[in-house]
TIMAR-758614 format. One line per field, with one value per atom (N, C-alpha, C, O): residue in three letters; atom name; x, y, z. Coordinates in pm, 1 decimal, decimal comma, padded with zeros to 6 digits, always signed. Atoms other than C-alpha are relative to their C-alpha. Example, Ala and Ser with C-alpha at 12.3 -4.5 7.8 and 13.67 -1.06 7.14 Angstrom:
2
r = c(Ala  Ala  Ala  Ala  Ser  Ser  Ser  Ser)
a = c(N  CA  C  O  N  CA  C  O)
east = c(+00089,0  +01230,0  +00090,0  +00193,6  -00082,0  +01367,0  -00077,0  -00026,1)
north = c(-00119,0  -00450,0  +00120,0  +00118,1  -00119,0  -00106,0  +00109,0  +00219,8)
up = c(+00000,0  +00780,0  +00000,0  +00066,5  -00006,0  +00714,0  +00073,0  +00089,9)
***
This chain:
116
r = c(Met  Met  Met  Met  Ala  Ala  Ala  Ala  Ile  Ile  Ile  Ile  Ile  Ile  Ile  Ile  Ile  Ile  Ile  Ile  Thr  Thr  Thr  Thr  Glu  Glu  Glu  Glu  Glu  Glu  Glu  Glu  Cys  Cys  Cys  Cys  Ile  Ile  Ile  Ile  Asn  Asn  Asn  Asn  Cys  Cys  Cys  Cys  Gly  Gly  Gly  Gly  Ala  Ala  Ala  Ala  Cys  Cys  Cys  Cys  Glu  Glu  Glu  Glu  Pro  Pro  Pro  Pro  Glu  Glu  Glu  Glu  Cys  Cys  Cys  Cys  Pro  Pro  Pro  Pro  Asn  Asn  Asn  Asn  Thr  Thr  Thr  Thr  Ala  Ala  Ala  Ala  Ile  Ile  Ile  Ile  Tyr  Tyr  Tyr  Tyr  Glu  Glu  Glu  Glu  Gly  Gly  Gly  Gly  Gly  Gly  Gly  Gly  Val  Val  Val  Val  Glu  Glu  Glu  Glu  Trp  Trp  Trp  Trp  Ala  Ala  Ala  Ala  Tyr  Tyr  Tyr  Tyr  Glu  Glu  Glu  Glu  Asp  Asp  Asp  Asp  Gly  Gly  Gly  Gly  Thr  Thr  Thr  Thr  Ser  Ser  Ser  Ser  Ser  Ser  Ser  Ser  Val  Val  Val  Val  Gly  Gly  Gly  Gly  Thr  Thr  Thr  Thr  Ile  Ile  Ile  Ile  Lys  Lys  Lys  Lys  Leu  Leu  Leu  Leu  Val  Val  Val  Val  Asp  Asp  Asp  Asp  Gly  Gly  Gly  Gly  Ser  Ser  Ser  Ser  Glu  Glu  Glu  Glu  Val  Val  Val  Val  Asp  Asp  Asp  Asp  Thr  Thr  Thr  Thr  Arg  Arg  Arg  Arg  Glu  Glu  Glu  Glu  Arg  Arg  Arg  Arg  Arg  Arg  Arg  Arg  Ser  Ser  Ser  Ser  Pro  Pro  Pro  Pro  Ile  Ile  Ile  Ile  Ser  Ser  Ser  Ser  Glu  Glu  Glu  Glu  Asp  Asp  Asp  Asp  Leu  Leu  Leu  Leu  Tyr  Tyr  Tyr  Tyr  Tyr  Tyr  Tyr  Tyr  Ile  Ile  Ile  Ile  Val  Val  Val  Val  Pro  Pro  Pro  Pro  Glu  Glu  Glu  Glu  Lys  Lys  Lys  Lys  Cys  Cys  Cys  Cys  Thr  Thr  Thr  Thr  Glu  Glu  Glu  Glu  Cys  Cys  Cys  Cys  Val  Val  Val  Val  Gly  Gly  Gly  Gly  Phe  Phe  Phe  Phe  His  His  His  His  Glu  Glu  Glu  Glu  Glu  Glu  Glu  Glu  Pro  Pro  Pro  Pro  Gln  Gln  Gln  Gln  Cys  Cys  Cys  Cys  Ala  Ala  Ala  Ala  Ala  Ala  Ala  Ala  Val  Val  Val  Val  Cys  Cys  Cys  Cys  Pro  Pro  Pro  Pro  Val  Val  Val  Val  Asp  Asp  Asp  Asp  Cys  Cys  Cys  Cys  Cys  Cys  Cys  Cys  Val  Val  Val  Val  Pro  Pro  Pro  Pro  Asp  Asp  Asp  Asp  Pro  Pro  Pro  Pro  Asp  Asp  Asp  Asp  Arg  Arg  Arg  Arg  Pro  Pro  Pro  Pro  Glu  Glu  Glu  Glu  Glu  Glu  Glu  Glu  Glu  Glu  Glu  Glu  Ala  Ala  Ala  Ala  Ile  Ile  Ile  Ile  Leu  Leu  Leu  Leu  Leu  Leu  Leu  Leu  Gln  Gln  Gln  Gln  Lys  Lys  Lys  Lys  Lys  Lys  Lys  Lys  Ala  Ala  Ala  Ala  Ile  Ile  Ile  Ile  Met  Met  Met  Met  His  His  His  His  Gly  Gly  Gly  Gly  Glu  Glu  Glu  Glu)
a = c(N  CA  C  O  N  CA  C  O  N  CA  C  O  N  CA  C  O  N  CA  C  O  N  CA  C  O  N  CA  C  O  N  CA  C  O  N  CA  C  O  N  CA  C  O  N  CA  C  O  N  CA  C  O  N  CA  C  O  N  CA  C  O  N  CA  C  O  N  CA  C  O  N  CA  C  O  N  CA  C  O  N  CA  C  O  N  CA  C  O  N  CA  C  O  N  CA  C  O  N  CA  C  O  N  CA  C  O  N  CA  C  O  N  CA  C  O  N  CA  C  O  N  CA  C  O  N  CA  C  O  N  CA  C  O  N  CA  C  O  N  CA  C  O  N  CA  C  O  N  CA  C  O  N  CA  C  O  N  CA  C  O  N  CA  C  O  N  CA  C  O  N  CA  C  O  N  CA  C  O  N  CA  C  O  N  CA  C  O  N  CA  C  O  N  CA  C  O  N  CA  C  O  N  CA  C  O  N  CA  C  O  N  CA  C  O  N  CA  C  O  N  CA  C  O  N  CA  C  O  N  CA  C  O  N  CA  C  O  N  CA  C  O  N  CA  C  O  N  CA  C  O  N  CA  C  O  N  CA  C  O  N  CA  C  O  N  CA  C  O  N  CA  C  O  N  CA  C  O  N  CA  C  O  N  CA  C  O  N  CA  C  O  N  CA  C  O  N  CA  C  O  N  CA  C  O  N  CA  C  O  N  CA  C  O  N  CA  C  O  N  CA  C  O  N  CA  C  O  N  CA  C  O  N  CA  C  O  N  CA  C  O  N  CA  C  O  N  CA  C  O  N  CA  C  O  N  CA  C  O  N  CA  C  O  N  CA  C  O  N  CA  C  O  N  CA  C  O  N  CA  C  O  N  CA  C  O  N  CA  C  O  N  CA  C  O  N  CA  C  O  N  CA  C  O  N  CA  C  O  N  CA  C  O  N  CA  C  O  N  CA  C  O  N  CA  C  O  N  CA  C  O  N  CA  C  O  N  CA  C  O  N  CA  C  O  N  CA  C  O  N  CA  C  O  N  CA  C  O  N  CA  C  O  N  CA  C  O  N  CA  C  O  N  CA  C  O  N  CA  C  O  N  CA  C  O  N  CA  C  O  N  CA  C  O  N  CA  C  O  N  CA  C  O  N  CA  C  O  N  CA  C  O  N  CA  C  O  N  CA  C  O)
east = c(-00096,5  +16154,3  -00085,8  -00198,0  +00118,3  +16060,0  +00028,6  +00131,0  -00085,4  +16071,5  +00035,1  -00036,5  -00028,1  +16268,5  +00001,7  +00020,2  -00002,9  +16257,4  +00135,5  +00210,7  -00122,5  +16561,1  +00062,5  +00012,8  -00080,6  +16754,5  -00054,7  -00061,9  +00062,4  +16591,8  -00135,2  -00213,8  +00109,0  +16312,7  -00022,1  +00062,1  -00024,4  +16134,2  -00070,5  -00082,7  +00107,9  +15894,7  -00119,8  -00188,1  +00149,9  +15560,2  -00105,4  -00220,6  +00118,7  +15397,4  -00129,5  -00238,9  +00136,5  +15195,0  -00022,8  -00117,3  +00019,6  +15263,0  +00027,0  +00136,5  +00056,9  +15169,8  -00121,5  -00128,8  +00175,5  +14796,6  -00002,4  -00075,1  -00001,1  +14863,0  +00016,7  -00027,7  -00079,4  +15028,7  -00090,0  -00106,8  +00119,4  +14751,4  +00043,5  -00044,1  -00080,3  +15012,0  +00020,0  +00046,0  -00042,2  +15063,1  +00163,7  +00190,5  -00121,3  +15436,8  +00054,4  +00156,4  -00076,6  +15530,8  -00020,2  -00136,2  +00005,7  +15609,5  +00097,6  +00215,1  -00130,4  +15727,4  +00091,8  +00081,4  -00146,4  +16061,2  -00018,0  -00110,7  +00046,7  +16075,5  -00100,4  -00108,7  +00126,2  +15769,9  +00031,2  +00084,8  -00009,5  +15768,1  -00105,8  -00215,8  +00116,8  +15581,4  -00023,1  +00049,0  +00021,0  +15417,1  -00097,0  -00163,9  +00053,8  +15303,3  -00118,7  -00163,1  +00167,4  +14954,3  -00091,5  -00212,3  +00066,1  +14915,2  -00044,8  +00028,4  +00093,2  +14677,7  -00037,5  -00130,5  +00078,2  +14638,3  -00083,6  -00101,6  +00089,7  +14415,2  +00095,5  +00042,5  -00153,1  +14747,6  -00055,4  -00084,6  -00022,4  +14677,5  +00077,3  +00082,6  -00064,9  +14873,9  +00134,5  +00220,1  -00123,8  +15158,9  -00057,9  -00169,9  +00011,7  +15238,5  +00083,4  +00158,4  -00122,8  +15464,8  +00025,8  -00047,1  -00049,5  +15668,2  +00050,9  +00125,3  -00075,0  +15783,6  +00101,3  +00137,8  -00162,2  +16135,0  +00001,2  +00103,4  +00007,4  +15985,4  -00020,4  -00092,7  -00008,7  +16041,0  -00186,0  -00278,0  +00167,8  +15704,1  +00039,8  +00121,7  +00023,6  +15659,7  -00143,3  -00248,4  +00178,6  +15365,0  -00023,0  +00031,7  +00020,7  +15239,7  -00049,1  -00085,8  +00065,2  +15124,9  +00168,5  +00156,8  -00087,9  +15507,5  +00066,8  +00100,8  -00030,1  +15610,2  +00197,1  +00282,8  -00133,3  +15951,3  +00083,1  +00014,3  -00076,9  +16219,0  -00003,7  +00035,4  -00003,3  +16190,0  +00132,4  +00248,1  -00080,4  +16383,1  +00103,9  +00223,1  -00028,8  +16473,9  -00070,0  -00187,3  +00070,8  +16444,9  -00018,5  -00048,5  +00010,2  +16421,0  -00091,7  -00167,6  +00058,1  +16278,3  -00103,6  -00038,6  +00092,2  +15966,6  +00064,4  +00148,6  -00036,1  +16028,4  -00121,0  -00240,8  +00144,1  +15908,9  +00112,9  +00235,5  -00040,3  +15922,0  -00019,7  -00130,0  -00022,6  +16037,3  -00046,8  -00001,1  +00045,7  +15870,8  -00115,4  -00162,9  +00112,7  +15557,8  -00061,9  -00173,7  +00008,2  +15602,3  -00046,0  -00018,3  +00026,3  +15459,7  +00003,0  -00057,0  -00024,5  +15549,1  -00216,0  -00275,5  +00159,8  +15137,0  -00069,4  -00166,5  -00021,0  +15161,9  -00167,5  -00175,9  +00127,8  +14761,0  -00083,8  -00204,0  +00099,1  +14620,1  +00014,5  -00070,0  -00026,3  +14731,0  +00052,4  +00049,8  -00068,2  +14906,9  +00143,5  +00215,3  -00081,9  +15173,6  +00044,1  -00052,5  -00038,6  +15363,8  -00091,0  -00093,2  +00082,9  +15122,9  +00118,0  +00138,0  -00075,0  +15393,5  +00099,2  +00106,8  -00050,8  +15629,3  -00116,7  -00068,7  +00053,7  +15311,9  -00048,6  -00095,8  +00008,2  +15266,9  +00085,5  +00055,3  -00101,4  +15570,2  +00078,4  +00178,7  -00062,1  +15661,3  +00158,4  +00191,1  -00154,3  +16067,9  +00046,9  +00162,0  +00006,0  +16047,9  +00118,3  +00221,0  -00098,2  +16205,4  -00023,7  +00039,4  +00051,0  +16020,2  +00055,4  -00004,5  -00038,5  +16226,8  +00015,2  -00006,4  +00017,0  +16263,4  +00176,4  +00276,3  -00132,7  +16555,6  +00040,3  -00039,6  -00090,2  +16818,5  +00060,6  +00111,9  -00029,0  +16929,1  -00128,8  -00145,8  +00148,1  +16578,4  -00079,4  -00190,7  +00107,3  +16481,0  -00126,1  -00114,1  +00146,4  +16142,0  -00103,9  -00148,4  +00102,3  +15955,3  -00171,5  -00211,7  +00142,7  +15551,6  -00014,5  -00114,6  +00092,0  +15474,1  +00017,8  -00068,1  -00077,2  +15669,3  -00091,6  -00141,5  +00099,8  +15472,8  -00104,8  -00187,7  +00181,2  +15148,8  -00009,2  -00089,3  -00027,3  +15248,5  -00027,2  -00137,6  -00067,0  +15392,5  -00197,1  -00259,3  +00147,4  +15009,0  -00078,2  -00137,0  +00135,6  +14790,6  +00072,5  -00008,3  -00041,9  +14976,0  -00022,3  -00039,1  +00037,2  +14899,2  -00150,4  -00214,1  +00148,0  +14581,3  -00107,3  -00223,9  +00064,6  +14458,6  -00063,4  -00186,4  +00079,4  +14368,7  +00092,1  +00057,5)
north = c(+00051,1  +08397,6  -00168,0  -00206,9  +00090,2  +08075,4  -00106,4  -00097,1  +00057,3  +07803,8  -00135,8  -00209,1  +00070,5  +07527,9  -00132,2  -00099,6  +00110,8  +07151,4  -00051,0  -00069,8  -00047,6  +07118,7  -00205,0  -00312,4  +00169,1  +06758,9  -00057,3  -00177,5  +00073,8  +06758,2  -00034,8  -00027,6  +00054,0  +06646,7  -00155,0  -00242,8  +00188,9  +06302,6  -00055,1  -00177,6  +00081,8  +06242,7  +00012,9  +00012,2  -00021,2  +06289,4  +00029,4  -00010,1  -00031,0  +06460,7  +00104,3  +00140,7  -00124,6  +06706,0  +00068,6  +00036,2  -00102,4  +06978,9  -00029,7  +00015,4  -00007,1  +06841,6  +00069,3  +00180,2  -00059,3  +06913,2  +00125,9  +00187,6  -00082,9  +07211,0  +00140,5  +00254,6  -00041,8  +07343,0  +00083,9  +00031,8  -00043,8  +07609,6  -00021,3  -00028,0  +00001,2  +07572,5  -00131,3  -00142,7  +00127,1  +07195,4  -00006,5  -00081,8  -00030,5  +07277,0  -00067,6  -00012,2  +00074,8  +07025,0  -00154,3  -00194,9  +00115,3  +06667,0  -00109,4  -00105,5  +00115,8  +06335,2  -00040,1  -00104,8  +00090,9  +06222,2  -00076,6  -00157,2  +00065,5  +06083,2  -00032,3  -00123,2  -00036,3  +06198,9  +00127,0  +00236,8  -00127,0  +06405,2  +00076,5  +00039,0  -00103,4  +06743,0  +00037,2  +00002,6  -00032,7  +06897,2  +00203,8  +00230,5  -00124,6  +07296,4  -00026,3  +00001,6  +00034,4  +07169,4  -00067,0  -00089,2  +00075,0  +07002,9  +00053,7  +00139,4  -00106,9  +07151,8  +00129,7  +00187,7  -00142,2  +07480,7  +00013,9  -00094,5  -00047,1  +07626,1  +00016,1  +00093,2  -00064,3  +07674,4  -00095,2  -00190,8  +00119,9  +07484,5  +00049,0  +00163,7  +00017,2  +07390,9  +00112,8  +00097,6  -00087,9  +07683,4  +00121,2  +00172,3  -00073,8  +07918,1  +00102,4  +00078,1  -00123,7  +08246,4  +00044,8  +00108,3  -00001,9  +08242,4  +00102,8  +00153,5  -00103,2  +08522,9  +00030,4  +00128,2  -00038,4  +08522,6  +00007,0  +00015,0  -00013,5  +08537,9  -00142,2  -00162,7  +00124,3  +08182,0  -00080,7  -00067,1  +00115,9  +07924,3  -00152,8  -00229,0  +00153,9  +07603,7  -00036,1  +00023,9  +00133,7  +07326,9  -00054,5  -00153,0  +00084,0  +07270,6  -00149,1  -00192,7  +00079,4  +06954,7  -00130,4  -00252,2  +00069,9  +06820,9  -00016,3  +00078,1  +00026,9  +06638,0  -00007,2  -00046,2  -00060,0  +06719,6  -00098,1  -00140,1  +00099,2  +06497,4  +00060,7  +00175,1  +00031,4  +06477,9  +00129,7  +00117,0  -00088,3  +06766,1  -00086,4  -00080,5  +00032,1  +06561,3  -00182,8  -00205,0  +00147,1  +06109,6  -00024,7  -00143,2  +00058,9  +06072,5  +00105,6  +00045,8  -00078,1  +06370,8  +00099,6  +00200,8  -00063,8  +06570,1  +00124,2  +00164,7  -00089,4  +06872,4  +00085,0  +00070,1  -00162,4  +07260,0  -00007,8  -00010,7  -00062,4  +07311,2  +00164,7  +00214,8  -00125,9  +07683,0  +00081,3  +00195,0  -00035,7  +07786,4  +00028,7  +00132,8  +00020,9  +07690,0  +00090,2  +00137,2  -00082,9  +07861,2  +00117,4  +00187,5  -00148,2  +08167,4  +00002,0  +00099,2  -00077,9  +08153,5  +00027,9  +00119,7  -00008,4  +08122,5  +00153,8  +00185,0  -00115,3  +08450,9  +00014,6  -00062,5  -00001,3  +08556,3  -00077,2  -00058,8  +00117,7  +08272,1  -00006,2  -00074,4  +00026,4  +08285,0  +00090,7  +00184,9  -00055,8  +08476,5  -00010,3  +00084,7  +00091,3  +08244,8  -00088,1  -00164,4  +00105,2  +07981,8  -00116,1  -00134,4  +00085,5  +07704,2  -00102,5  -00132,8  +00151,6  +07392,8  +00018,2  -00084,6  -00045,0  +07589,7  +00000,6  -00062,0  -00012,8  +07634,9  -00132,5  -00162,1  +00141,9  +07268,4  -00098,8  -00215,8  +00102,9  +07107,8  -00012,3  +00058,0  +00071,9  +06904,8  +00017,3  +00021,5  -00052,8  +06984,3  +00112,4  +00111,4  -00126,7  +07306,9  -00003,8  +00056,8  +00028,5  +07198,5  +00070,6  +00054,0  -00045,5  +07405,0  +00212,8  +00299,9  -00105,7  +07728,0  +00091,9  +00048,7  -00094,0  +08059,6  -00048,6  -00075,9  +00037,0  +07978,4  +00140,6  +00222,2  -00080,7  +08242,2  +00012,4  +00123,6  -00014,1  +08164,1  +00030,6  +00036,6  -00055,5  +08265,9  +00084,6  +00058,8  -00116,9  +08601,4  +00068,6  +00102,3  -00031,4  +08702,9  +00142,7  +00153,1  -00087,6  +09015,8  -00028,0  -00124,5  +00068,4  +08993,6  +00044,5  -00017,2  -00002,1  +09134,0  -00096,5  -00119,4  +00091,3  +08856,8  -00147,8  -00236,9  +00131,9  +08580,9  +00036,7  -00053,2  +00012,9  +08713,4  -00027,8  -00110,7  +00015,8  +08740,2  -00137,0  -00177,1  +00158,4  +08351,8  -00064,0  -00150,5  +00067,1  +08309,1  +00000,5  -00102,1  -00041,8  +08475,5  -00112,0  -00203,6  +00079,7  +08270,1  -00100,1  -00172,2  +00149,2  +07941,3  -00032,5  -00132,6  -00015,5  +08048,0  +00060,2  +00090,6  -00064,2  +08178,9  +00154,9  +00160,3  -00115,4  +08534,0  +00097,8  +00215,5)
up = c(+00030,9  +03789,1  -00023,5  +00008,9  -00063,8  +03762,3  +00119,3  +00187,0  -00092,1  +03996,7  -00002,1  -00070,4  +00048,8  +04030,6  +00106,8  +00224,1  -00099,8  +04213,1  +00024,2  -00071,5  -00002,8  +04388,9  +00039,0  +00005,0  -00020,4  +04481,6  +00146,2  +00171,7  -00074,7  +04814,7  -00043,4  +00051,1  +00046,9  +04653,8  +00063,0  +00081,7  -00042,7  +04791,1  -00098,3  -00096,9  +00093,6  +04493,5  +00030,6  -00071,8  -00105,5  +04728,8  -00082,5  -00064,6  +00102,7  +04398,6  +00050,5  +00007,4  -00135,4  +04671,7  -00165,5  -00237,4  +00131,8  +04333,8  -00059,3  -00093,2  +00113,1  +04070,3  -00027,7  -00080,6  -00002,2  +04075,5  +00029,1  -00048,7  -00037,8  +04252,1  -00131,8  -00118,8  +00092,7  +03918,3  -00100,7  -00211,0  +00141,7  +03702,4  -00128,1  -00214,3  +00107,2  +03427,8  -00055,2  -00175,0  +00045,3  +03416,2  -00039,9  -00133,5  +00013,9  +03412,5  +00113,5  +00154,5  -00074,5  +03670,0  -00032,0  -00038,5  +00030,2  +03587,3  +00072,4  +00108,9  -00046,3  +03710,1  -00047,5  -00151,7  +00045,5  +03662,4  -00094,8  -00086,5  +00107,3  +03349,2  -00106,3  -00188,8  +00088,0  +03186,0  -00137,0  -00121,7  +00070,0  +02875,4  +00001,5  +00042,0  -00027,1  +02842,3  -00133,1  -00226,7  +00108,4  +02589,8  +00066,0  +00165,9  -00016,4  +02576,0  +00046,3  +00157,7  -00014,6  +02531,0  +00122,5  +00129,4  -00113,1  +02868,3  +00082,4  +00131,9  -00088,3  +03083,1  -00036,3  +00019,7  +00040,0  +02903,0  -00115,2  -00170,6  +00110,9  +02629,1  -00126,4  -00206,4  +00127,0  +02345,3  -00032,2  +00039,6  +00038,5  +02080,6  -00159,9  -00204,2  +00107,2  +01749,4  -00022,4  +00064,8  -00052,1  +01693,5  +00066,6  +00063,4  -00112,9  +01954,9  -00017,6  -00112,1  -00007,7  +01993,4  +00141,1  +00217,3  -00151,0  +02303,2  +00040,5  -00043,5  -00012,9  +02486,0  -00006,4  +00058,9  +00043,2  +02356,7  -00165,8  -00233,9  +00166,2  +01972,2  -00063,3  -00160,9  +00082,6  +01888,6  +00017,6  +00098,2  +00060,3  +01752,3  +00046,6  -00004,9  +00008,7  +01871,9  -00017,2  +00005,3  +00036,0  +01775,8  +00179,6  +00229,0  -00134,1  +02151,3  +00011,9  +00121,1  -00046,8  +02082,2  -00012,4  +00001,5  +00042,0  +02002,2  +00167,2  +00238,5  -00125,9  +02329,1  +00032,7  -00046,6  -00008,3  +02447,7  +00121,8  +00214,8  -00074,7  +02641,2  +00146,9  +00169,8  -00186,9  +03031,0  +00072,4  +00032,2  -00034,7  +03200,8  +00097,1  +00066,8  -00038,3  +03460,3  -00008,3  -00038,2  +00012,5  +03476,3  +00175,9  +00189,9  -00093,3  +03837,3  +00118,0  +00194,3  -00032,9  +03997,0  +00003,8  -00022,3  +00037,0  +03979,0  -00026,1  +00054,0  +00023,4  +03792,6  -00068,3  -00092,0  +00077,3  +03621,7  -00075,1  -00064,5  +00138,6  +03280,3  +00023,1  +00000,9  +00045,0  +03304,0  -00109,1  -00097,4  +00093,0  +02998,9  +00019,7  -00025,5  -00025,4  +03130,7  +00158,4  +00179,2  -00123,1  +03496,8  -00006,7  -00104,0  +00003,3  +03576,7  +00156,0  +00201,9  -00143,8  +03980,6  +00001,0  +00057,6  -00021,3  +03954,9  +00037,2  +00106,1  +00012,5  +03919,9  -00109,5  -00205,1  +00073,8  +03760,3  +00046,2  +00027,1  -00072,2  +03940,2  +00157,8  +00215,6  -00150,3  +04303,9  +00068,5  -00010,7  -00056,5  +04540,2  +00022,7  +00053,8  -00030,4  +04574,6  -00059,6  -00059,5  +00027,6  +04412,5  +00027,0  +00148,7  -00093,1  +04476,7  +00011,7  +00129,3  -00018,3  +04424,1  +00140,6  +00207,9  -00108,9  +04731,4  +00085,4  +00179,9  -00110,9  +04970,7  +00028,4  +00138,2  -00076,4  +04965,3  -00005,7  +00018,1  -00002,0  +04928,5  +00112,9  +00126,0  -00113,6  +05277,0  +00048,3  +00166,9  -00016,2  +05228,4  -00064,4  -00107,9  +00068,4  +05084,3  -00136,2  -00166,8  +00164,5  +04744,6  -00127,9  -00232,3  +00127,1  +04513,2  +00032,6  +00095,7  -00015,8  +04495,4  -00092,8  -00206,0  +00152,4  +04258,8  -00056,5  +00010,0  +00088,8  +04003,9  -00006,2  -00052,2  +00014,1  +04031,0  -00114,1  -00127,1  +00134,3  +03652,2  -00059,2  -00181,0  +00160,6  +03502,9  +00085,4  +00131,0  -00026,7  +03636,5  -00113,5  -00231,3  +00078,9  +03494,8  +00137,0  +00251,3  -00083,9  +03569,8  +00003,8  -00061,3  -00011,7  +03652,5  -00087,4  -00123,9  +00173,5  +03285,3  -00059,3  -00144,4  +00106,6  +03130,5  +00077,6  +00008,9  +00006,1  +03357,3  -00020,8  -00035,1  +00006,1  +03321,2  -00169,3  -00212,4  +00152,1  +02916,5  +00003,6  -00033,3  -00024,5  +02992,5  +00020,8  -00040,7  -00021,1  +03142,3  -00129,8  -00163,8  +00068,0  +02860,0  -00110,6  -00125,8  +00133,0  +02569,6  +00040,1  -00058,2  +00010,0  +02725,7  +00049,3  +00082,1  -00090,7  +02854,5  -00098,0  -00072,8  +00162,7  +02510,1  +00118,8  +00119,7  -00005,3  +02701,6  -00050,5  -00061,1)
***
């Protein structure tokens, strides 16, 4: 499952540079699939939909740091645990119970974003 940042976030920004997928953004900042990944042009996502990696998308949160669930792999394939949760001083980076994903799906997302 993707990790989410809860309302307890203090906007310290410690999580953002730790994400190997660049899935974490400051509140109000637009995001794109190409940010911090090697994906270029049109890619096919795990759900079968196709997206332009350059397309800038609306922020998920205007006020707090947020994690793009489509880019979050819980650091599977990179680290033993989600790095955002490991560095968060207030423990606000938690699994999203509304987005259960098995390890195989998380690895597939990683492969799509990093050209593996």
